[in-house]
PyMOL Python script that loads the backbone (N, CA, C, O; Angstrom):
from pymol import cmd

cmd.read_pdbstr("""\
ATOM      1  N   MET A   1     103.362  85.126  76.635  1.00  0.00           N
ATOM      2  CA  MET A   1     103.944  85.506  77.903  1.00  0.00           C
ATOM      3  C   MET A   1     105.027  86.560  77.659  1.00  0.00           C
ATOM      4  O   MET A   1     105.934  86.343  76.856  1.00  0.00           O
ATOM      5  N   LYS A   2     104.933  87.685  78.341  1.00  0.00           N
ATOM      6  CA  LYS A   2     105.902  88.760  78.189  1.00  0.00           C
ATOM      7  C   LYS A   2     107.082  88.538  79.128  1.00  0.00           C
ATOM      8  O   LYS A   2     106.897  88.122  80.272  1.00  0.00           O
ATOM      9  N   PRO A   3     108.297  88.815  78.648  1.00  0.00           N
ATOM     10  CA  PRO A   3     109.466  88.659  79.513  1.00  0.00           C
ATOM     11  C   PRO A   3     109.495  89.729  80.601  1.00  0.00           C
ATOM     12  O   PRO A   3     109.056  90.859  80.390  1.00  0.00           O
ATOM     13  N   GLU A   4     110.015  89.356  81.763  1.00  0.00           N
ATOM     14  CA  GLU A   4     110.147  90.303  82.869  1.00  0.00           C
ATOM     15  C   GLU A   4     111.429  91.118  82.750  1.00  0.00           C
ATOM     16  O   GLU A   4     111.492  92.252  83.226  1.00  0.00           O
ATOM     17  N   TRP A   5     112.444  90.549  82.120  1.00  0.00           N
ATOM     18  CA  TRP A   5     113.741  91.205  81.984  1.00  0.00           C
ATOM     19  C   TRP A   5     114.167  91.153  80.525  1.00  0.00           C
ATOM     20  O   TRP A   5     113.921  90.168  79.829  1.00  0.00           O
ATOM     21  N   LEU A   6     114.808  92.222  80.071  1.00  0.00           N
ATOM     22  CA  LEU A   6     115.241  92.339  78.682  1.00  0.00           C
ATOM     23  C   LEU A   6     116.730  92.621  78.615  1.00  0.00           C
ATOM     24  O   LEU A   6     117.262  93.347  79.455  1.00  0.00           O
ATOM     25  N   ARG A   7     117.404  92.061  77.632  1.00  0.00           N
ATOM     26  CA  ARG A   7     118.785  92.438  77.359  1.00  0.00           C
ATOM     27  C   ARG A   7     118.771  93.811  76.709  1.00  0.00           C
ATOM     28  O   ARG A   7     117.739  94.245  76.199  1.00  0.00           O
ATOM     29  N   ILE A   8     119.895  94.491  76.722  1.00  0.00           N
ATOM     30  CA  ILE A   8     119.986  95.853  76.190  1.00  0.00           C
ATOM     31  C   ILE A   8     119.457  95.954  74.749  1.00  0.00           C
ATOM     32  O   ILE A   8     118.627  96.824  74.483  1.00  0.00           O
ATOM     33  N   PRO A   9     119.901  95.103  73.808  1.00  0.00           N
ATOM     34  CA  PRO A   9     119.395  95.238  72.437  1.00  0.00           C
ATOM     35  C   PRO A   9     117.877  95.063  72.340  1.00  0.00           C
ATOM     36  O   PRO A   9     117.222  95.728  71.538  1.00  0.00           O
ATOM     37  N   ASP A  10     117.325  94.169  73.157  1.00  0.00           N
ATOM     38  CA  ASP A  10     115.868  93.956  73.143  1.00  0.00           C
ATOM     39  C   ASP A  10     115.139  95.158  73.726  1.00  0.00           C
ATOM     40  O   ASP A  10     114.087  95.547  73.219  1.00  0.00           O
ATOM     41  N   ALA A  11     115.683  95.750  74.785  1.00  0.00           N
ATOM     42  CA  ALA A  11     115.069  96.929  75.391  1.00  0.00           C
ATOM     43  C   ALA A  11     115.070  98.094  74.406  1.00  0.00           C
ATOM     44  O   ALA A  11     114.104  98.853  74.334  1.00  0.00           O
ATOM     45  N   ILE A  12     116.150  98.230  73.655  1.00  0.00           N
ATOM     46  CA  ILE A  12     116.235  99.277  72.635  1.00  0.00           C
ATOM     47  C   ILE A  12     115.188  99.036  71.553  1.00  0.00           C
ATOM     48  O   ILE A  12     114.490  99.961  71.138  1.00  0.00           O
ATOM     49  N   ARG A  13     115.083  97.792  71.101  1.00  0.00           N
ATOM     50  CA  ARG A  13     114.160  97.441  70.027  1.00  0.00           C
ATOM     51  C   ARG A  13     112.705  97.660  70.420  1.00  0.00           C
ATOM     52  O   ARG A  13     111.943  98.255  69.657  1.00  0.00           O
ATOM     53  N   VAL A  14     112.308  97.190  71.599  1.00  0.00           N
ATOM     54  CA  VAL A  14     110.894  97.286  71.980  1.00  0.00           C
ATOM     55  C   VAL A  14     110.484  98.684  72.425  1.00  0.00           C
ATOM     56  O   VAL A  14     109.313  99.048  72.317  1.00  0.00           O
ATOM     57  N   SER A  15     111.438  99.476  72.926  1.00  0.00           N
ATOM     58  CA  SER A  15     111.075 100.796  73.443  1.00  0.00           C
ATOM     59  C   SER A  15     111.274 101.916  72.431  1.00  0.00           C
ATOM     60  O   SER A  15     110.581 102.931  72.477  1.00  0.00           O
ATOM     61  N   GLY A  16     112.223 101.729  71.517  1.00  0.00           N
ATOM     62  CA  GLY A  16     112.552 102.797  70.586  1.00  0.00           C
ATOM     63  C   GLY A  16     113.505 103.821  71.178  1.00  0.00           C
ATOM     64  O   GLY A  16     113.844 104.807  70.523  1.00  0.00           O
ATOM     65  N   ILE A  17     113.939 103.596  72.407  1.00  0.00           N
ATOM     66  CA  ILE A  17     114.894 104.484  73.073  1.00  0.00           C
ATOM     67  C   ILE A  17     116.292 104.110  72.600  1.00  0.00           C
ATOM     68  O   ILE A  17     116.623 102.927  72.515  1.00  0.00           O
ATOM     69  N   GLY A  18     117.105 105.097  72.297  1.00  0.00           N
ATOM     70  CA  GLY A  18     118.472 104.851  71.836  1.00  0.00           C
ATOM     71  C   GLY A  18     119.360 104.293  72.931  1.00  0.00           C
ATOM     72  O   GLY A  18     119.057 104.412  74.118  1.00  0.00           O
ATOM     73  N   ARG A  19     120.460 103.683  72.516  1.00  0.00           N
ATOM     74  CA  ARG A  19     121.377 103.034  73.453  1.00  0.00           C
ATOM     75  C   ARG A  19     121.951 104.006  74.484  1.00  0.00           C
ATOM     76  O   ARG A  19     121.951 103.706  75.678  1.00  0.00           O
ATOM     77  N   SER A  20     122.437 105.160  74.040  1.00  0.00           N
ATOM     78  CA  SER A  20     123.046 106.106  74.981  1.00  0.00           C
ATOM     79  C   SER A  20     121.996 106.681  75.933  1.00  0.00           C
ATOM     80  O   SER A  20     122.280 106.903  77.110  1.00  0.00           O
ATOM     81  N   THR A  21     120.797 106.919  75.432  1.00  0.00           N
ATOM     82  CA  THR A  21     119.713 107.411  76.301  1.00  0.00           C
ATOM     83  C   THR A  21     119.331 106.350  77.322  1.00  0.00           C
ATOM     84  O   THR A  21     119.080 106.666  78.485  1.00  0.00           O
ATOM     85  N   LEU A  22     119.285 105.094  76.893  1.00  0.00           N
ATOM     86  CA  LEU A  22     118.946 104.006  77.806  1.00  0.00           C
ATOM     87  C   LEU A  22     119.980 103.904  78.929  1.00  0.00           C
ATOM     88  O   LEU A  22     119.615 103.759  80.095  1.00  0.00           O
ATOM     89  N   TYR A  23     121.270 103.980  78.582  1.00  0.00           N
ATOM     90  CA  TYR A  23     122.318 103.930  79.612  1.00  0.00           C
ATOM     91  C   TYR A  23     122.242 105.142  80.539  1.00  0.00           C
ATOM     92  O   TYR A  23     122.517 105.028  81.734  1.00  0.00           O
ATOM     93  N   SER A  24     121.875 106.285  80.002  1.00  0.00           N
ATOM     94  CA  SER A  24     121.707 107.482  80.824  1.00  0.00           C
ATOM     95  C   SER A  24     120.557 107.292  81.822  1.00  0.00           C
ATOM     96  O   SER A  24     120.674 107.668  82.988  1.00  0.00           O
ATOM     97  N   LEU A  25     119.465 106.716  81.363  1.00  0.00           N
ATOM     98  CA  LEU A  25     118.323 106.445  82.244  1.00  0.00           C
ATOM     99  C   LEU A  25     118.689 105.426  83.316  1.00  0.00           C
ATOM    100  O   LEU A  25     118.221 105.516  84.451  1.00  0.00           O
ATOM    101  N   LEU A  26     119.515 104.468  82.960  1.00  0.00           N
ATOM    102  CA  LEU A  26     119.968 103.473  83.934  1.00  0.00           C
ATOM    103  C   LEU A  26     120.836 104.123  85.008  1.00  0.00           C
ATOM    104  O   LEU A  26     120.662 103.854  86.197  1.00  0.00           O
ATOM    105  N   SER A  27     121.763 104.969  84.595  1.00  0.00           N
ATOM    106  CA  SER A  27     122.675 105.586  85.565  1.00  0.00           C
ATOM    107  C   SER A  27     121.954 106.580  86.470  1.00  0.00           C
ATOM    108  O   SER A  27     122.372 106.799  87.607  1.00  0.00           O
ATOM    109  N   SER A  28     120.877 107.182  85.974  1.00  0.00           N
ATOM    110  CA  SER A  28     120.125 108.128  86.799  1.00  0.00           C
ATOM    111  C   SER A  28     119.100 107.427  87.701  1.00  0.00           C
ATOM    112  O   SER A  28     118.494 108.057  88.568  1.00  0.00           O
ATOM    113  N   GLY A  29     118.912 106.116  87.489  1.00  0.00           N
ATOM    114  CA  GLY A  29     117.990 105.363  88.341  1.00  0.00           C
ATOM    115  C   GLY A  29     116.542 105.417  87.887  1.00  0.00           C
ATOM    116  O   GLY A  29     115.653 104.980  88.618  1.00  0.00           O
ATOM    117  N   CYS A  30     116.289 105.941  86.706  1.00  0.00           N
ATOM    118  CA  CYS A  30     114.916 106.018  86.189  1.00  0.00           C
ATOM    119  C   CYS A  30     114.387 104.642  85.780  1.00  0.00           C
ATOM    120  O   CYS A  30     113.182 104.393  85.809  1.00  0.00           O
ATOM    121  N   ILE A  31     115.299 103.766  85.402  1.00  0.00           N
ATOM    122  CA  ILE A  31     114.943 102.413  84.971  1.00  0.00           C
ATOM    123  C   ILE A  31     115.763 101.427  85.792  1.00  0.00           C
ATOM    124  O   ILE A  31     116.950 101.644  86.038  1.00  0.00           O
ATOM    125  N   LYS A  32     115.121 100.346  86.211  1.00  0.00           N
ATOM    126  CA  LYS A  32     115.771  99.320  87.022  1.00  0.00           C
ATOM    127  C   LYS A  32     116.507  98.318  86.137  1.00  0.00           C
ATOM    128  O   LYS A  32     116.038  97.954  85.059  1.00  0.00           O
ATOM    129  N   SER A  33     117.684  97.878  86.623  1.00  0.00           N
ATOM    130  CA  SER A  33     118.439  96.862  85.898  1.00  0.00           C
ATOM    131  C   SER A  33     119.159  95.950  86.878  1.00  0.00           C
ATOM    132  O   SER A  33     119.247  96.227  88.074  1.00  0.00           O
ATOM    133  N   ALA A  34     119.668  94.861  86.333  1.00  0.00           N
ATOM    134  CA  ALA A  34     120.457  93.918  87.120  1.00  0.00           C
ATOM    135  C   ALA A  34     121.649  93.490  86.277  1.00  0.00           C
ATOM    136  O   ALA A  34     121.534  93.329  85.062  1.00  0.00           O
ATOM    137  N   LEU A  35     122.792  93.306  86.925  1.00  0.00           N
ATOM    138  CA  LEU A  35     123.982  92.829  86.237  1.00  0.00           C
ATOM    139  C   LEU A  35     124.267  91.421  86.733  1.00  0.00           C
ATOM    140  O   LEU A  35     124.497  91.200  87.922  1.00  0.00           O
ATOM    141  N   ILE A  36     124.248  90.469  85.799  1.00  0.00           N
ATOM    142  CA  ILE A  36     124.496  89.073  86.127  1.00  0.00           C
ATOM    143  C   ILE A  36     125.896  88.730  85.648  1.00  0.00           C
ATOM    144  O   ILE A  36     126.177  88.786  84.450  1.00  0.00           O
ATOM    145  N   ARG A  37     126.779  88.375  86.579  1.00  0.00           N
ATOM    146  CA  ARG A  37     128.128  87.970  86.187  1.00  0.00           C
ATOM    147  C   ARG A  37     128.691  86.989  87.199  1.00  0.00           C
ATOM    148  O   ARG A  37     128.284  86.951  88.360  1.00  0.00           O
ATOM    149  N   LYS A  38     129.630  86.209  86.725  1.00  0.00           N
ATOM    150  CA  LYS A  38     130.287  85.234  87.573  1.00  0.00           C
ATOM    151  C   LYS A  38     131.294  85.932  88.463  1.00  0.00           C
ATOM    152  O   LYS A  38     131.861  86.959  88.090  1.00  0.00           O
ATOM    153  N   ARG A  39     131.507  85.382  89.615  1.00  0.00           N
ATOM    154  CA  ARG A  39     132.463  85.944  90.564  1.00  0.00           C
ATOM    155  C   ARG A  39     133.849  86.036  89.934  1.00  0.00           C
ATOM    156  O   ARG A  39     134.347  85.075  89.347  1.00  0.00           O
ATOM    157  N   GLY A  40     134.453  87.199  90.065  1.00  0.00           N
ATOM    158  CA  GLY A  40     135.787  87.424  89.541  1.00  0.00           C
ATOM    159  C   GLY A  40     135.834  87.877  88.091  1.00  0.00           C
ATOM    160  O   GLY A  40     136.894  88.262  87.596  1.00  0.00           O
ATOM    161  N   CYS A  41     134.700  87.837  87.411  1.00  0.00           N
ATOM    162  CA  CYS A  41     134.662  88.271  86.003  1.00  0.00           C
ATOM    163  C   CYS A  41     134.326  89.749  85.914  1.00  0.00           C
ATOM    164  O   CYS A  41     133.556  90.270  86.720  1.00  0.00           O
ATOM    165  N   GLN A  42     134.907  90.418  84.932  1.00  0.00           N
ATOM    166  CA  GLN A  42     134.614  91.827  84.734  1.00  0.00           C
ATOM    167  C   GLN A  42     133.383  92.026  83.879  1.00  0.00           C
ATOM    168  O   GLN A  42     132.668  93.015  84.045  1.00  0.00           O
ATOM    169  N   ARG A  43     133.126  91.118  82.979  1.00  0.00           N
ATOM    170  CA  ARG A  43     131.991  91.249  82.067  1.00  0.00           C
ATOM    171  C   ARG A  43     130.822  90.414  82.556  1.00  0.00           C
ATOM    172  O   ARG A  43     130.992  89.416  83.257  1.00  0.00           O
ATOM    173  N   GLY A  44     129.636  90.847  82.169  1.00  0.00           N
ATOM    174  CA  GLY A  44     128.442  90.117  82.541  1.00  0.00           C
ATOM    175  C   GLY A  44     127.304  90.465  81.594  1.00  0.00           C
ATOM    176  O   GLY A  44     127.532  91.001  80.509  1.00  0.00           O
ATOM    177  N   ILE A  45     126.089  90.161  82.005  1.00  0.00           N
ATOM    178  CA  ILE A  45     124.907  90.443  81.206  1.00  0.00           C
ATOM    179  C   ILE A  45     124.061  91.458  81.958  1.00  0.00           C
ATOM    180  O   ILE A  45     123.654  91.212  83.094  1.00  0.00           O
ATOM    181  N   ARG A  46     123.794  92.596  81.331  1.00  0.00           N
ATOM    182  CA  ARG A  46     122.943  93.636  81.919  1.00  0.00           C
ATOM    183  C   ARG A  46     121.505  93.352  81.479  1.00  0.00           C
ATOM    184  O   ARG A  46     121.223  93.262  80.284  1.00  0.00           O
ATOM    185  N   LEU A  47     120.607  93.213  82.441  1.00  0.00           N
ATOM    186  CA  LEU A  47     119.200  92.984  82.154  1.00  0.00           C
ATOM    187  C   LEU A  47     118.389  94.186  82.618  1.00  0.00           C
ATOM    188  O   LEU A  47     118.643  94.739  83.688  1.00  0.00           O
ATOM    189  N   ILE A  48     117.420  94.587  81.816  1.00  0.00           N
ATOM    190  CA  ILE A  48     116.563  95.731  82.094  1.00  0.00           C
ATOM    191  C   ILE A  48     115.201  95.219  82.523  1.00  0.00           C
ATOM    192  O   ILE A  48     114.646  94.325  81.885  1.00  0.00           O
ATOM    193  N   SER A  49     114.660  95.773  83.592  1.00  0.00           N
ATOM    194  CA  SER A  49     113.311  95.413  84.035  1.00  0.00           C
ATOM    195  C   SER A  49     112.299  95.936  83.022  1.00  0.00           C
ATOM    196  O   SER A  49     112.203  97.141  82.791  1.00  0.00           O
ATOM    197  N   ALA A  50     111.546  95.018  82.423  1.00  0.00           N
ATOM    198  CA  ALA A  50     110.539  95.404  81.432  1.00  0.00           C
ATOM    199  C   ALA A  50     109.464  96.278  82.074  1.00  0.00           C
ATOM    200  O   ALA A  50     108.966  97.213  81.447  1.00  0.00           O
ATOM    201  N   ASP A  51     109.107  95.977  83.321  1.00  0.00           N
ATOM    202  CA  ASP A  51     108.087  96.772  84.028  1.00  0.00           C
ATOM    203  C   ASP A  51     108.552  98.208  84.247  1.00  0.00           C
ATOM    204  O   ASP A  51     107.790  99.146  84.013  1.00  0.00           O
ATOM    205  N   SER A  52     109.791  98.390  84.693  1.00  0.00           N
ATOM    206  CA  SER A  52     110.271  99.752  84.952  1.00  0.00           C
ATOM    207  C   SER A  52     110.420 100.525  83.647  1.00  0.00           C
ATOM    208  O   SER A  52     110.189 101.734  83.619  1.00  0.00           O
ATOM    209  N   LEU A  53     110.802  99.849  82.570  1.00  0.00           N
ATOM    210  CA  LEU A  53     110.907 100.499  81.263  1.00  0.00           C
ATOM    211  C   LEU A  53     109.525 100.941  80.786  1.00  0.00           C
ATOM    212  O   LEU A  53     109.352 102.061  80.307  1.00  0.00           O
ATOM    213  N   ARG A  54     108.550 100.056  80.922  1.00  0.00           N
ATOM    214  CA  ARG A  54     107.165 100.357  80.533  1.00  0.00           C
ATOM    215  C   ARG A  54     106.608 101.507  81.370  1.00  0.00           C
ATOM    216  O   ARG A  54     105.971 102.413  80.832  1.00  0.00           O
ATOM    217  N   GLU A  55     106.843 101.477  82.679  1.00  0.00           N
ATOM    218  CA  GLU A  55     106.351 102.542  83.562  1.00  0.00           C
ATOM    219  C   GLU A  55     106.982 103.886  83.220  1.00  0.00           C
ATOM    220  O   GLU A  55     106.310 104.917  83.251  1.00  0.00           O
ATOM    221  N   TYR A  56     108.265 103.876  82.896  1.00  0.00           N
ATOM    222  CA  TYR A  56     108.940 105.116  82.531  1.00  0.00           C
ATOM    223  C   TYR A  56     108.311 105.717  81.272  1.00  0.00           C
ATOM    224  O   TYR A  56     108.020 106.912  81.227  1.00  0.00           O
ATOM    225  N   ILE A  57     108.107 104.893  80.269  1.00  0.00           N
ATOM    226  CA  ILE A  57     107.513 105.379  79.017  1.00  0.00           C
ATOM    227  C   ILE A  57     106.078 105.844  79.249  1.00  0.00           C
ATOM    228  O   ILE A  57     105.674 106.883  78.727  1.00  0.00           O
ATOM    229  N   GLU A  58     105.305 105.086  80.027  1.00  0.00           N
ATOM    230  CA  GLU A  58     103.913 105.453  80.289  1.00  0.00           C
ATOM    231  C   GLU A  58     103.786 106.743  81.091  1.00  0.00           C
ATOM    232  O   GLU A  58     102.746 107.399  81.042  1.00  0.00           O
ATOM    233  N   SER A  59     104.831 107.114  81.826  1.00  0.00           N
ATOM    234  CA  SER A  59     104.778 108.356  82.596  1.00  0.00           C
ATOM    235  C   SER A  59     104.727 109.582  81.685  1.00  0.00           C
ATOM    236  O   SER A  59     104.370 110.674  82.127  1.00  0.00           O
ATOM    237  N   PHE A  60     105.084 109.398  80.414  1.00  0.00           N
ATOM    238  CA  PHE A  60     105.033 110.489  79.443  1.00  0.00           C
ATOM    239  C   PHE A  60     103.785 110.446  78.564  1.00  0.00           C
ATOM    240  O   PHE A  60     103.575 111.333  77.737  1.00  0.00           O
ATOM    241  N   ALA A  61     102.966 109.424  78.740  1.00  0.00           N
ATOM    242  CA  ALA A  61     101.779 109.259  77.892  1.00  0.00           C
ATOM    243  C   ALA A  61     100.733 110.316  78.222  1.00  0.00           C
ATOM    244  O   ALA A  61     100.511 110.657  79.384  1.00  0.00           O
ATOM    245  N   VAL A  62     100.101 110.819  77.179  1.00  0.00           N
ATOM    246  CA  VAL A  62      99.049 111.819  77.317  1.00  0.00           C
ATOM    247  C   VAL A  62      97.829 111.311  76.561  1.00  0.00           C
ATOM    248  O   VAL A  62      97.938 110.846  75.426  1.00  0.00           O
ATOM    249  N   GLU A  63      96.675 111.403  77.196  1.00  0.00           N
ATOM    250  CA  GLU A  63      95.450 110.984  76.510  1.00  0.00           C
ATOM    251  C   GLU A  63      95.077 112.010  75.467  1.00  0.00           C
ATOM    252  O   GLU A  63      95.202 113.215  75.689  1.00  0.00           O
ATOM    253  N   VAL A  64      94.617 111.523  74.323  1.00  0.00           N
ATOM    254  CA  VAL A  64      94.226 112.410  73.234  1.00  0.00           C
ATOM    255  C   VAL A  64      92.961 113.183  73.632  1.00  0.00           C
ATOM    256  O   VAL A  64      92.011 112.608  74.164  1.00  0.00           O
ATOM    257  N   GLY A  65      92.965 114.477  73.367  1.00  0.00           N
ATOM    258  CA  GLY A  65      91.805 115.284  73.682  1.00  0.00           C
ATOM    259  C   GLY A  65      91.845 115.925  75.046  1.00  0.00           C
ATOM    260  O   GLY A  65      90.979 116.741  75.362  1.00  0.00           O
ATOM    261  N   LYS A  66      92.813 115.587  75.858  1.00  0.00           N
ATOM    262  CA  LYS A  66      92.942 116.176  77.198  1.00  0.00           C
ATOM    263  C   LYS A  66      94.020 117.236  77.169  1.00  0.00           C
ATOM    264  O   LYS A  66      95.043 117.077  76.504  1.00  0.00           O
ATOM    265  N   THR A  67      93.791 118.306  77.883  1.00  0.00           N
ATOM    266  CA  THR A  67      94.777 119.378  77.987  1.00  0.00           C
ATOM    267  C   THR A  67      95.691 119.120  79.168  1.00  0.00           C
ATOM    268  O   THR A  67      95.217 118.796  80.257  1.00  0.00           O
ATOM    269  N   PRO A  68      97.001 119.260  78.971  1.00  0.00           N
ATOM    270  CA  PRO A  68      97.926 118.993  80.090  1.00  0.00           C
ATOM    271  C   PRO A  68      97.829 120.014  81.192  1.00  0.00           C
ATOM    272  O   PRO A  68      98.544 119.917  82.189  1.00  0.00           O
TER     273      PRO A  68
END
""", "prot")
cmd.dss("prot")
cmd.show_as("cartoon", "prot")
cmd.util.cbc("prot")
cmd.orient("prot")
């Protein structure tokens, strides 16, 4: 069973995208995320949508033998 949401280190590991690039993609809205934190707390857990990460990467995929 594949996870629907990934923590930042896991998203970096499975995608091969660097940390700063991943945060840049998050801020530009290319990848969906959620911040889980308790009321009144400044820190929380940032989760990345595995589907949106996969879709973003697949948008750059090119079939071998096809001309762009």
